[in-house]
Biopython code that builds the backbone (N, CA, C, O; Angstrom):
import numpy as np
from Bio.PDB.StructureBuilder import StructureBuilder

atoms = [
    (1, "UNK", "N", (122.587, 83.655, 123.485)),
    (1, "UNK", "CA", (122.325, 83.605, 122.050)),
    (1, "UNK", "C", (123.037, 84.791, 121.398)),
    (1, "UNK", "O", (122.746, 85.946, 121.708)),
    (2, "UNK", "N", (123.952, 84.501, 120.512)),
    (2, "UNK", "CA", (124.739, 85.544, 119.869)),
    (2, "UNK", "C", (124.302, 85.790, 118.439)),
    (2, "UNK", "O", (123.242, 85.348, 117.997)),
    (3, "UNK", "N", (125.131, 86.489, 117.754)),
    (3, "UNK", "CA", (124.883, 86.791, 116.343)),
    (3, "UNK", "C", (125.174, 85.535, 115.521)),
    (3, "UNK", "O", (126.203, 84.893, 115.731)),
    (4, "UNK", "N", (124.292, 85.175, 114.593)),
    (4, "UNK", "CA", (124.558, 84.005, 113.748)),
    (4, "UNK", "C", (125.833, 84.199, 112.927)),
    (4, "UNK", "O", (126.123, 85.305, 112.471)),
    (5, "UNK", "N", (126.575, 83.137, 112.746)),
    (5, "UNK", "CA", (127.850, 83.193, 112.046)),
    (5, "UNK", "C", (127.699, 83.692, 110.615)),
    (5, "UNK", "O", (128.524, 84.478, 110.149)),
    (6, "UNK", "N", (126.654, 83.248, 109.907)),
    (6, "UNK", "CA", (126.483, 83.702, 108.519)),
    (6, "UNK", "C", (126.172, 85.185, 108.447)),
    (6, "UNK", "O", (126.578, 85.844, 107.490)),
    (7, "UNK", "N", (125.465, 85.731, 109.426)),
    (7, "UNK", "CA", (125.164, 87.156, 109.439)),
    (7, "UNK", "C", (126.447, 87.963, 109.657)),
    (7, "UNK", "O", (126.643, 88.997, 109.018)),
    (8, "UNK", "N", (127.303, 87.505, 110.537)),
    (8, "UNK", "CA", (128.578, 88.184, 110.773)),
    (8, "UNK", "C", (129.458, 88.122, 109.529)),
    (8, "UNK", "O", (130.124, 89.100, 109.192)),
    (9, "UNK", "N", (129.464, 86.984, 108.849)),
    (9, "UNK", "CA", (130.263, 86.841, 107.631)),
    (9, "UNK", "C", (129.767, 87.774, 106.538)),
    (9, "UNK", "O", (130.574, 88.372, 105.826)),
    (10, "UNK", "N", (128.469, 87.908, 106.394)),
    (10, "UNK", "CA", (127.900, 88.815, 105.389)),
    (10, "UNK", "C", (128.260, 90.264, 105.718)),
    (10, "UNK", "O", (128.628, 91.027, 104.825)),
    (11, "UNK", "N", (128.157, 90.641, 106.974)),
    (11, "UNK", "CA", (128.500, 92.016, 107.370)),
    (11, "UNK", "C", (129.989, 92.307, 107.157)),
    (11, "UNK", "O", (130.348, 93.408, 106.739)),
    (12, "UNK", "N", (130.838, 91.350, 107.436)),
    (12, "UNK", "CA", (132.279, 91.529, 107.211)),
    (12, "UNK", "C", (132.563, 91.676, 105.722)),
    (12, "UNK", "O", (133.401, 92.491, 105.337)),
    (13, "UNK", "N", (131.887, 90.907, 104.882)),
    (13, "UNK", "CA", (132.078, 91.009, 103.434)),
    (13, "UNK", "C", (131.610, 92.368, 102.916)),
    (13, "UNK", "O", (132.278, 92.966, 102.073)),
    (14, "UNK", "N", (130.482, 92.858, 103.402)),
    (14, "UNK", "CA", (129.980, 94.166, 102.989)),
    (14, "UNK", "C", (130.931, 95.266, 103.433)),
    (14, "UNK", "O", (131.194, 96.199, 102.673)),
    (15, "UNK", "N", (131.448, 95.170, 104.649)),
    (15, "UNK", "CA", (132.404, 96.164, 105.142)),
    (15, "UNK", "C", (133.688, 96.134, 104.314)),
    (15, "UNK", "O", (134.238, 97.186, 103.987)),
    (16, "UNK", "N", (134.161, 94.954, 103.980)),
    (16, "UNK", "CA", (135.367, 94.838, 103.153)),
    (16, "UNK", "C", (135.181, 95.453, 101.775)),
    (16, "UNK", "O", (136.071, 96.137, 101.271)),
    (17, "UNK", "N", (134.021, 95.209, 101.165)),
    (17, "UNK", "CA", (133.749, 95.797, 99.851)),
    (17, "UNK", "C", (133.643, 97.312, 99.950)),
    (17, "UNK", "O", (134.088, 98.024, 99.049)),
    (18, "UNK", "N", (133.062, 97.809, 101.029)),
    (18, "UNK", "CA", (132.957, 99.258, 101.211)),
    (18, "UNK", "C", (134.320, 99.902, 101.386)),
    (18, "UNK", "O", (134.583, 100.962, 100.818)),
    (19, "UNK", "N", (135.184, 99.276, 102.162)),
    (19, "UNK", "CA", (136.537, 99.817, 102.342)),
    (19, "UNK", "C", (137.290, 99.809, 101.020)),
    (19, "UNK", "O", (138.008, 100.759, 100.709)),
    (20, "UNK", "N", (137.134, 98.740, 100.237)),
    (20, "UNK", "CA", (137.777, 98.696, 98.923)),
    (20, "UNK", "C", (137.244, 99.793, 98.022)),
    (20, "UNK", "O", (138.020, 100.485, 97.364)),
    (21, "UNK", "N", (135.919, 99.962, 97.981)),
    (21, "UNK", "CA", (135.318, 100.959, 97.090)),
    (21, "UNK", "C", (135.747, 102.368, 97.457)),
    (21, "UNK", "O", (136.021, 103.179, 96.572)),
    (22, "UNK", "N", (135.811, 102.672, 98.735)),
    (22, "UNK", "CA", (136.180, 104.018, 99.157)),
    (22, "UNK", "C", (137.683, 104.229, 99.107)),
    (22, "UNK", "O", (138.142, 105.293, 98.693)),
    (23, "UNK", "N", (138.443, 103.250, 99.515)),
    (23, "UNK", "CA", (139.868, 103.470, 99.679)),
    (23, "UNK", "C", (140.765, 103.094, 98.527)),
    (23, "UNK", "O", (141.823, 103.698, 98.351)),
    (24, "UNK", "N", (140.374, 102.116, 97.740)),
    (24, "UNK", "CA", (141.338, 101.579, 96.779)),
    (24, "UNK", "C", (140.860, 101.523, 95.333)),
    (24, "UNK", "O", (141.681, 101.357, 94.431)),
    (25, "UNK", "N", (139.565, 101.654, 95.082)),
    (25, "UNK", "CA", (139.063, 101.483, 93.724)),
    (25, "UNK", "C", (139.555, 102.595, 92.804)),
    (25, "UNK", "O", (139.436, 103.779, 93.120)),
    (26, "UNK", "N", (140.102, 102.202, 91.678)),
    (26, "UNK", "CA", (140.568, 103.144, 90.658)),
    (26, "UNK", "C", (139.919, 102.787, 89.320)),
    (26, "UNK", "O", (140.582, 102.795, 88.282)),
    (27, "UNK", "N", (138.631, 102.476, 89.348)),
    (27, "UNK", "CA", (137.919, 102.094, 88.147)),
    (27, "UNK", "C", (137.640, 100.612, 88.045)),
    (27, "UNK", "O", (137.002, 100.169, 87.090)),
    (28, "UNK", "N", (138.105, 99.835, 89.012)),
    (28, "UNK", "CA", (137.970, 98.382, 88.935)),
    (28, "UNK", "C", (136.519, 97.913, 88.980)),
    (28, "UNK", "O", (136.143, 97.012, 88.229)),
    (29, "UNK", "N", (135.706, 98.498, 89.834)),
    (29, "UNK", "CA", (134.327, 98.022, 89.968)),
    (29, "UNK", "C", (133.501, 98.338, 88.728)),
    (29, "UNK", "O", (132.746, 97.486, 88.261)),
    (30, "UNK", "N", (133.630, 99.548, 88.183)),
    (30, "UNK", "CA", (132.867, 99.910, 86.993)),
    (30, "UNK", "C", (133.451, 99.306, 85.722)),
    (30, "UNK", "O", (132.784, 99.310, 84.688)),
    (31, "UNK", "N", (134.677, 98.789, 85.767)),
    (31, "UNK", "CA", (135.259, 98.185, 84.569)),
    (31, "UNK", "C", (134.520, 96.918, 84.168)),
    (31, "UNK", "O", (134.614, 96.482, 83.021)),
    (32, "UNK", "N", (133.789, 96.326, 85.096)),
    (32, "UNK", "CA", (132.984, 95.151, 84.788)),
    (32, "UNK", "C", (131.923, 95.513, 83.743)),
    (32, "UNK", "O", (131.610, 94.715, 82.859)),
    (33, "UNK", "N", (131.378, 96.723, 83.856)),
    (33, "UNK", "CA", (130.323, 97.168, 82.951)),
    (33, "UNK", "C", (130.881, 98.022, 81.813)),
    (33, "UNK", "O", (130.497, 97.838, 80.658)),
    (34, "UNK", "N", (131.786, 98.958, 82.131)),
    (34, "UNK", "CA", (132.247, 99.934, 81.146)),
    (34, "UNK", "C", (133.527, 99.548, 80.420)),
    (34, "UNK", "O", (133.890, 100.195, 79.438)),
    (35, "UNK", "N", (134.211, 98.522, 80.873)),
    (35, "UNK", "CA", (135.464, 98.114, 80.244)),
    (35, "UNK", "C", (136.603, 99.077, 80.579)),
    (35, "UNK", "O", (136.637, 99.649, 81.669)),
    (36, "UNK", "N", (137.521, 99.252, 79.651)),
    (36, "UNK", "CA", (138.710, 100.074, 79.881)),
    (36, "UNK", "C", (138.381, 101.548, 80.102)),
    (36, "UNK", "O", (139.179, 102.270, 80.701)),
    (37, "UNK", "N", (137.234, 102.005, 79.635)),
    (37, "UNK", "CA", (136.828, 103.404, 79.818)),
    (37, "UNK", "C", (136.706, 103.759, 81.298)),
    (37, "UNK", "O", (136.935, 104.910, 81.670)),
    (38, "UNK", "N", (136.352, 102.802, 82.144)),
    (38, "UNK", "CA", (136.187, 103.050, 83.574)),
    (38, "UNK", "C", (137.496, 103.464, 84.230)),
    (38, "UNK", "O", (137.484, 104.248, 85.179)),
    (39, "UNK", "N", (138.631, 102.953, 83.743)),
    (39, "UNK", "CA", (139.927, 103.316, 84.320)),
    (39, "UNK", "C", (140.305, 104.753, 83.968)),
    (39, "UNK", "O", (141.134, 105.361, 84.645)),
    (40, "UNK", "N", (139.710, 105.289, 82.931)),
    (40, "UNK", "CA", (139.974, 106.680, 82.539)),
    (40, "UNK", "C", (139.018, 107.644, 83.236)),
    (40, "UNK", "O", (139.437, 108.711, 83.685)),
    (41, "UNK", "N", (137.739, 107.281, 83.332)),
    (41, "UNK", "CA", (136.726, 108.189, 83.880)),
    (41, "UNK", "C", (136.715, 108.239, 85.406)),
    (41, "UNK", "O", (136.463, 109.302, 85.975)),
    (42, "UNK", "N", (136.976, 107.135, 86.076)),
    (42, "UNK", "CA", (137.065, 107.057, 87.547)),
    (42, "UNK", "C", (135.850, 107.655, 88.263)),
    (42, "UNK", "O", (135.997, 108.505, 89.141)),
    (43, "UNK", "N", (134.657, 107.206, 87.883)),
    (43, "UNK", "CA", (133.439, 107.743, 88.484)),
    (43, "UNK", "C", (133.395, 107.552, 89.996)),
    (43, "UNK", "O", (133.122, 108.502, 90.729)),
    (44, "UNK", "N", (133.654, 106.364, 90.460)),
    (44, "UNK", "CA", (133.587, 106.085, 91.893)),
    (44, "UNK", "C", (134.678, 106.830, 92.644)),
    (44, "UNK", "O", (134.452, 107.301, 93.758)),
    (45, "UNK", "N", (135.851, 106.940, 92.052)),
    (45, "UNK", "CA", (136.953, 107.678, 92.671)),
    (45, "UNK", "C", (136.563, 109.138, 92.880)),
    (45, "UNK", "O", (136.786, 109.695, 93.955)),
    (46, "UNK", "N", (135.991, 109.746, 91.869)),
    (46, "UNK", "CA", (135.597, 111.153, 91.985)),
    (46, "UNK", "C", (134.459, 111.332, 92.978)),
    (46, "UNK", "O", (134.398, 112.347, 93.672)),
    (47, "UNK", "N", (133.562, 110.361, 93.055)),
    (47, "UNK", "CA", (132.440, 110.446, 93.988)),
    (47, "UNK", "C", (132.922, 110.381, 95.439)),
    (47, "UNK", "O", (132.368, 111.057, 96.306)),
    (48, "UNK", "N", (133.944, 109.577, 95.704)),
    (48, "UNK", "CA", (134.407, 109.377, 97.076)),
    (48, "UNK", "C", (135.738, 110.083, 97.350)),
    (48, "UNK", "O", (136.388, 109.788, 98.353)),
    (49, "UNK", "N", (136.150, 110.999, 96.491)),
    (49, "UNK", "CA", (137.469, 111.618, 96.583)),
    (49, "UNK", "C", (137.731, 112.294, 97.941)),
    (49, "UNK", "O", (138.736, 112.011, 98.593)),
    (50, "UNK", "N", (136.842, 113.167, 98.351)),
    (50, "UNK", "CA", (137.048, 113.877, 99.616)),
    (50, "UNK", "C", (136.953, 112.938, 100.815)),
    (50, "UNK", "O", (137.653, 113.127, 101.810)),
    (51, "UNK", "N", (136.090, 111.928, 100.723)),
    (51, "UNK", "CA", (135.966, 110.956, 101.802)),
    (51, "UNK", "C", (137.267, 110.161, 101.942)),
    (51, "UNK", "O", (137.659, 109.803, 103.053)),
    (52, "UNK", "N", (137.935, 109.885, 100.818)),
    (52, "UNK", "CA", (139.219, 109.180, 100.870)),
    (52, "UNK", "C", (140.238, 109.967, 101.673)),
    (52, "UNK", "O", (140.914, 109.415, 102.542)),
    (53, "UNK", "N", (140.348, 111.252, 101.384)),
    (53, "UNK", "CA", (141.319, 112.069, 102.100)),
    (53, "UNK", "C", (140.959, 112.206, 103.583)),
    (53, "UNK", "O", (141.845, 112.196, 104.438)),
    (54, "UNK", "N", (139.689, 112.332, 103.884)),
    (54, "UNK", "CA", (139.257, 112.455, 105.275)),
    (54, "UNK", "C", (139.562, 111.164, 106.050)),
    (54, "UNK", "O", (139.860, 111.204, 107.244)),
    (55, "UNK", "N", (139.483, 110.027, 105.361)),
    (55, "UNK", "CA", (139.750, 108.741, 106.013)),
    (55, "UNK", "C", (141.236, 108.399, 106.034)),
    (55, "UNK", "O", (141.634, 107.406, 106.642)),
    (56, "UNK", "N", (142.058, 109.212, 105.375)),
    (56, "UNK", "CA", (143.505, 108.985, 105.396)),
    (56, "UNK", "C", (144.040, 108.148, 104.260)),
    (56, "UNK", "O", (145.203, 107.747, 104.297)),
    (57, "UNK", "N", (143.229, 107.866, 103.243)),
    (57, "UNK", "CA", (143.699, 107.114, 102.082)),
    (57, "UNK", "C", (144.319, 108.082, 101.071)),
    (57, "UNK", "O", (143.661, 109.036, 100.657)),
    (58, "UNK", "N", (145.566, 107.855, 100.668)),
    (58, "UNK", "CA", (146.112, 108.690, 99.607)),
    (58, "UNK", "C", (145.570, 108.215, 98.255)),
    (58, "UNK", "O", (145.375, 107.017, 98.051)),
    (59, "UNK", "N", (145.330, 109.135, 97.353)),
    (59, "UNK", "CA", (144.821, 108.705, 96.051)),
    (59, "UNK", "C", (145.506, 109.413, 94.899)),
    (59, "UNK", "O", (145.227, 109.097, 93.742)),
    (60, "UNK", "N", (146.379, 110.347, 95.168)),
    (60, "UNK", "CA", (147.164, 110.966, 94.090)),
    (60, "UNK", "C", (148.372, 111.629, 94.660)),
    (60, "UNK", "O", (149.165, 112.210, 93.919)),
]
sb = StructureBuilder()
sb.init_structure("model")
sb.init_model(0)
sb.init_chain("A")
sb.init_seg("    ")
for serial, (resi, resn, name, xyz) in enumerate(atoms, 1):
    if name == "N":
        sb.init_residue(resn, " ", resi, " ")
    sb.init_atom(name, np.array(xyz, "f"), 0.0, 1.0, " ", f" {name:<3s}", serial, name[0])
structure = sb.get_structure()
């Protein structure tokens, strides 16, 4: 008896969203709520800035 397929799919989706949020987001996620202001303020980018560099993602 292994891991159910839907559980694995959900975990893969969560991991993918986490990698996007830490490595590539430049205001895209908060732009849903804040609009164009999110691309200027970069809240998530600033929150995960040091983690990005530690993981090897360039961000500037």
